[in-house]
C-alpha positions as a LaTeX table, in Angstrom:
\begin{tabular}{lrrr}
\hline
Residue & $x$ (\AA) & $y$ (\AA) & $z$ (\AA) \\
\hline
Unk1 & 18.79 & $-16.24$ & $-29.23$ \\
Unk2 & 15.99 & $-15.95$ & $-31.79$ \\
Unk3 & 14.22 & $-18.81$ & $-30.03$ \\
Unk4 & 13.95 & $-16.68$ & $-26.89$ \\
Unk5 & 11.56 & $-14.36$ & $-28.77$ \\
Unk6 & 9.00 & $-17.10$ & $-29.52$ \\
Unk7 & 7.53 & $-17.37$ & $-25.98$ \\
Unk8 & 7.24 & $-13.56$ & $-25.90$ \\
Unk9 & 5.17 & $-13.70$ & $-29.09$ \\
Unk10 & 3.02 & $-16.60$ & $-27.85$ \\
Unk11 & 2.51 & $-14.82$ & $-24.50$ \\
Unk12 & 1.51 & $-11.65$ & $-26.38$ \\
Unk13 & 4.28 & $-9.62$ & $-24.72$ \\
Unk14 & 5.37 & $-8.79$ & $-28.26$ \\
Unk15 & 2.31 & $-6.88$ & $-29.37$ \\
Unk16 & 0.89 & $-5.75$ & $-26.01$ \\
Unk17 & 4.12 & $-4.34$ & $-24.53$ \\
Unk18 & 6.90 & $-4.51$ & $-27.12$ \\
Unk19 & 7.40 & $-4.49$ & $-30.85$ \\
Unk20 & 9.28 & $-7.43$ & $-32.33$ \\
Unk21 & 13.01 & $-7.24$ & $-31.59$ \\
Unk22 & 16.12 & $-9.39$ & $-31.68$ \\
Unk23 & 17.28 & $-10.48$ & $-28.21$ \\
Unk24 & 21.07 & $-10.20$ & $-28.15$ \\
Unk25 & 22.03 & $-9.90$ & $-24.46$ \\
Unk26 & 21.80 & $-12.66$ & $-21.86$ \\
Unk27 & 19.84 & $-11.62$ & $-18.77$ \\
Unk28 & 18.86 & $-13.87$ & $-15.87$ \\
Unk29 & 16.27 & $-13.02$ & $-13.24$ \\
Unk30 & 15.81 & $-14.97$ & $-10.03$ \\
Unk31 & 13.49 & $-14.63$ & $-7.04$ \\
Unk32 & 15.02 & $-16.45$ & $-4.04$ \\
Unk33 & 17.20 & $-18.54$ & $-6.40$ \\
Unk34 & 14.16 & $-19.50$ & $-8.52$ \\
Unk35 & 14.85 & $-18.68$ & $-12.17$ \\
Unk36 & 12.21 & $-16.66$ & $-14.03$ \\
Unk37 & 11.34 & $-18.44$ & $-17.29$ \\
Unk38 & 8.95 & $-17.15$ & $-19.94$ \\
Unk39 & 5.34 & $-18.01$ & $-19.13$ \\
Unk40 & 6.02 & $-19.88$ & $-15.89$ \\
Unk41 & 3.81 & $-19.12$ & $-12.91$ \\
Unk42 & 5.17 & $-17.67$ & $-9.69$ \\
Unk43 & 3.12 & $-17.11$ & $-6.55$ \\
Unk44 & 2.81 & $-13.47$ & $-5.46$ \\
Unk45 & 4.14 & $-14.53$ & $-2.04$ \\
Unk46 & 7.36 & $-15.63$ & $-3.80$ \\
Unk47 & 7.97 & $-12.26$ & $-5.48$ \\
Unk48 & 7.63 & $-9.85$ & $-2.54$ \\
Unk49 & 11.33 & $-8.93$ & $-2.54$ \\
Unk50 & 13.21 & $-7.46$ & $-5.48$ \\
Unk51 & 14.60 & $-10.12$ & $-7.78$ \\
Unk52 & 18.27 & $-10.56$ & $-8.61$ \\
Unk53 & 18.74 & $-9.37$ & $-12.18$ \\
Unk54 & 22.04 & $-10.23$ & $-13.85$ \\
Unk55 & 23.25 & $-8.79$ & $-17.15$ \\
Unk56 & 25.75 & $-11.36$ & $-18.32$ \\
Unk57 & 27.24 & $-9.55$ & $-21.29$ \\
Unk58 & 28.75 & $-6.20$ & $-22.19$ \\
Unk59 & 31.43 & $-4.56$ & $-20.05$ \\
Unk60 & 31.64 & $-2.10$ & $-17.20$ \\
Unk61 & 31.47 & 0.84 & $-19.66$ \\
Unk62 & 28.17 & $-0.39$ & $-21.15$ \\
Unk63 & 25.01 & 0.57 & $-19.26$ \\
Unk64 & 21.54 & $-0.94$ & $-19.25$ \\
Unk65 & 18.05 & 0.03 & $-18.13$ \\
Unk66 & 15.64 & $-2.54$ & $-16.69$ \\
Unk67 & 11.87 & $-1.97$ & $-16.79$ \\
Unk68 & 9.27 & $-4.22$ & $-15.09$ \\
Unk69 & 5.58 & $-3.76$ & $-15.93$ \\
Unk70 & 2.21 & $-5.50$ & $-15.65$ \\
Unk71 & 0.23 & $-5.09$ & $-18.91$ \\
Unk72 & $-2.88$ & $-6.80$ & $-17.47$ \\
Unk73 & $-4.14$ & $-4.21$ & $-14.94$ \\
Unk74 & $-6.75$ & $-4.40$ & $-13.50$ \\
Unk75 & $-7.52$ & $-7.72$ & $-15.24$ \\
Unk76 & $-6.40$ & $-9.47$ & $-18.42$ \\
Unk77 & $-9.87$ & $-9.44$ & $-20.02$ \\
Unk78 & $-10.10$ & $-5.63$ & $-19.73$ \\
Unk79 & $-6.64$ & $-4.14$ & $-19.09$ \\
Unk80 & $-7.78$ & $-0.51$ & $-19.33$ \\
Unk81 & $-4.99$ & 0.66 & $-16.96$ \\
Unk82 & $-2.27$ & $-0.98$ & $-19.11$ \\
Unk83 & 0.64 & $-0.92$ & $-18.20$ \\
Unk84 & 1.36 & $-0.64$ & $-14.48$ \\
Unk85 & 5.00 & 0.17 & $-13.79$ \\
Unk86 & 6.58 & $-2.02$ & $-11.09$ \\
Unk87 & 10.27 & $-1.14$ & $-11.24$ \\
Unk88 & 12.96 & 0.76 & $-13.16$ \\
Unk89 & 16.70 & 0.44 & $-12.63$ \\
Unk90 & 19.08 & 2.44 & $-14.84$ \\
Unk91 & 22.83 & 2.63 & $-15.32$ \\
Unk92 & 23.38 & $-1.11$ & $-14.72$ \\
Unk93 & 26.94 & $-1.85$ & $-15.85$ \\
Unk94 & 27.36 & $-4.85$ & $-18.17$ \\
Unk95 & 28.49 & $-8.13$ & $-16.55$ \\
Unk96 & 26.98 & $-7.07$ & $-13.20$ \\
Unk97 & 23.54 & $-7.11$ & $-11.60$ \\
Unk98 & 20.83 & $-4.52$ & $-10.90$ \\
Unk99 & 22.23 & $-3.73$ & $-7.44$ \\
Unk100 & 25.05 & $-1.88$ & $-9.24$ \\
Unk101 & 22.52 & 0.32 & $-11.06$ \\
Unk102 & 20.45 & 3.30 & $-9.97$ \\
Unk103 & 16.89 & 2.54 & $-8.85$ \\
Unk104 & 14.80 & 5.17 & $-10.63$ \\
Unk105 & 11.42 & 3.73 & $-9.58$ \\
Unk106 & 11.28 & 1.55 & $-6.46$ \\
Unk107 & 10.12 & $-2.06$ & $-6.64$ \\
Unk108 & 6.34 & $-2.42$ & $-6.34$ \\
Unk109 & 5.22 & $-5.90$ & $-5.24$ \\
Unk110 & 3.01 & $-7.69$ & $-7.80$ \\
Unk111 & $-0.55$ & $-7.98$ & $-6.46$ \\
Unk112 & $-2.81$ & $-9.42$ & $-9.16$ \\
Unk113 & $-6.49$ & $-9.31$ & $-8.14$ \\
Unk114 & $-8.37$ & $-10.63$ & $-11.17$ \\
Unk115 & $-7.16$ & $-13.36$ & $-13.50$ \\
Unk116 & $-3.64$ & $-14.33$ & $-14.55$ \\
Unk117 & $-1.29$ & $-11.37$ & $-14.99$ \\
Unk118 & 1.93 & $-11.21$ & $-16.98$ \\
Unk119 & 4.86 & $-9.45$ & $-15.32$ \\
Unk120 & 7.36 & $-8.37$ & $-17.95$ \\
Unk121 & 11.04 & $-7.51$ & $-17.51$ \\
Unk122 & 12.60 & $-5.61$ & $-20.40$ \\
Unk123 & 16.28 & $-4.72$ & $-20.74$ \\
Unk124 & 17.50 & $-1.83$ & $-22.87$ \\
Unk125 & 21.06 & $-0.82$ & $-23.71$ \\
Unk126 & 21.66 & 2.84 & $-22.90$ \\
Unk127 & 23.60 & 5.10 & $-25.22$ \\
Unk128 & 25.30 & 6.74 & $-22.22$ \\
Unk129 & 25.16 & 6.86 & $-18.42$ \\
Unk130 & 22.69 & 9.12 & $-16.55$ \\
Unk131 & 20.53 & 9.54 & $-19.65$ \\
Unk132 & 17.21 & 8.07 & $-18.49$ \\
Unk133 & 14.50 & 10.31 & $-17.07$ \\
Unk134 & 11.90 & 9.68 & $-14.38$ \\
Unk135 & 8.45 & 8.61 & $-15.67$ \\
Unk136 & 5.47 & 10.70 & $-14.59$ \\
Unk137 & 3.31 & 7.85 & $-13.27$ \\
Unk138 & 3.19 & 4.13 & $-12.54$ \\
Unk139 & $-0.28$ & 3.77 & $-14.09$ \\
Unk140 & $-0.83$ & 3.96 & $-17.85$ \\
Unk141 & 2.92 & 3.50 & $-18.30$ \\
Unk142 & 3.98 & 2.65 & $-21.84$ \\
Unk143 & 7.26 & 0.78 & $-22.30$ \\
Unk144 & 7.50 & 1.68 & $-26.00$ \\
Unk145 & 7.01 & 5.41 & $-25.31$ \\
Unk146 & 9.43 & 5.33 & $-22.37$ \\
Unk147 & 12.11 & 3.76 & $-24.57$ \\
Unk148 & 11.50 & 6.32 & $-27.30$ \\
Unk149 & 11.50 & 9.32 & $-24.93$ \\
Unk150 & 14.81 & 8.18 & $-23.42$ \\
Unk151 & 16.46 & 7.19 & $-26.72$ \\
Unk152 & 16.86 & 3.57 & $-25.59$ \\
Unk153 & 16.11 & 1.94 & $-28.95$ \\
Unk154 & 14.90 & $-1.64$ & $-29.22$ \\
Unk155 & 15.06 & $-4.00$ & $-26.21$ \\
Unk156 & 18.08 & $-6.29$ & $-25.98$ \\
Unk157 & 16.39 & $-8.88$ & $-23.70$ \\
Unk158 & 12.99 & $-9.61$ & $-22.15$ \\
Unk159 & 11.38 & $-12.27$ & $-20.00$ \\
Unk160 & 7.98 & $-12.59$ & $-18.31$ \\
Unk161 & 6.27 & $-14.66$ & $-15.66$ \\
Unk162 & 2.62 & $-15.17$ & $-14.82$ \\
Unk163 & 0.98 & $-14.70$ & $-11.43$ \\
Unk164 & $-2.54$ & $-14.76$ & $-10.07$ \\
Unk165 & $-4.13$ & $-13.97$ & $-6.76$ \\
Unk166 & $-3.27$ & $-16.49$ & $-4.08$ \\
Unk167 & $-6.16$ & $-17.96$ & $-2.19$ \\
Unk168 & $-5.68$ & $-19.73$ & 1.13 \\
Unk169 & $-6.07$ & $-23.08$ & $-0.66$ \\
Unk170 & $-3.36$ & $-22.24$ & $-3.23$ \\
Unk171 & $-0.89$ & $-21.23$ & $-0.52$ \\
Unk172 & $-0.94$ & $-24.72$ & 1.02 \\
\hline
\end{tabular}
């Protein structure tokens, strides 16, 4: 799974959002049966509904927290609002999907206005159930600090996609 870290380094997710880590859990994310792969572009119109997030390892007594952020707000050349929080689901049992977890922060549809934005999904293994607290704000969210404040440790999986504003011509 070490190879799955390389695109996160190239895409500057490691550095801007996360410290280097060793991915050791398999997670798949799909929007309308379209698999999210590191660095691939998805149209904002294709990501309006919550994705299906599957944790394919662990067991029903192991719980995970999923965080989705945009580190490029308002634009990638000057992301002074970094990071914008789009979604948090906690208490996801291993070998299930996010619908079995507890939605702590509701899904916020990606709406990039300027430039190409990265939308990052990070999975953490919880030490115990019902141990993750509510963040204070969606803006200026910090994934590293959130993990530290909730004793989540290093991520166990991460993936990101790119999206940019859709013009009428791009929608055709």
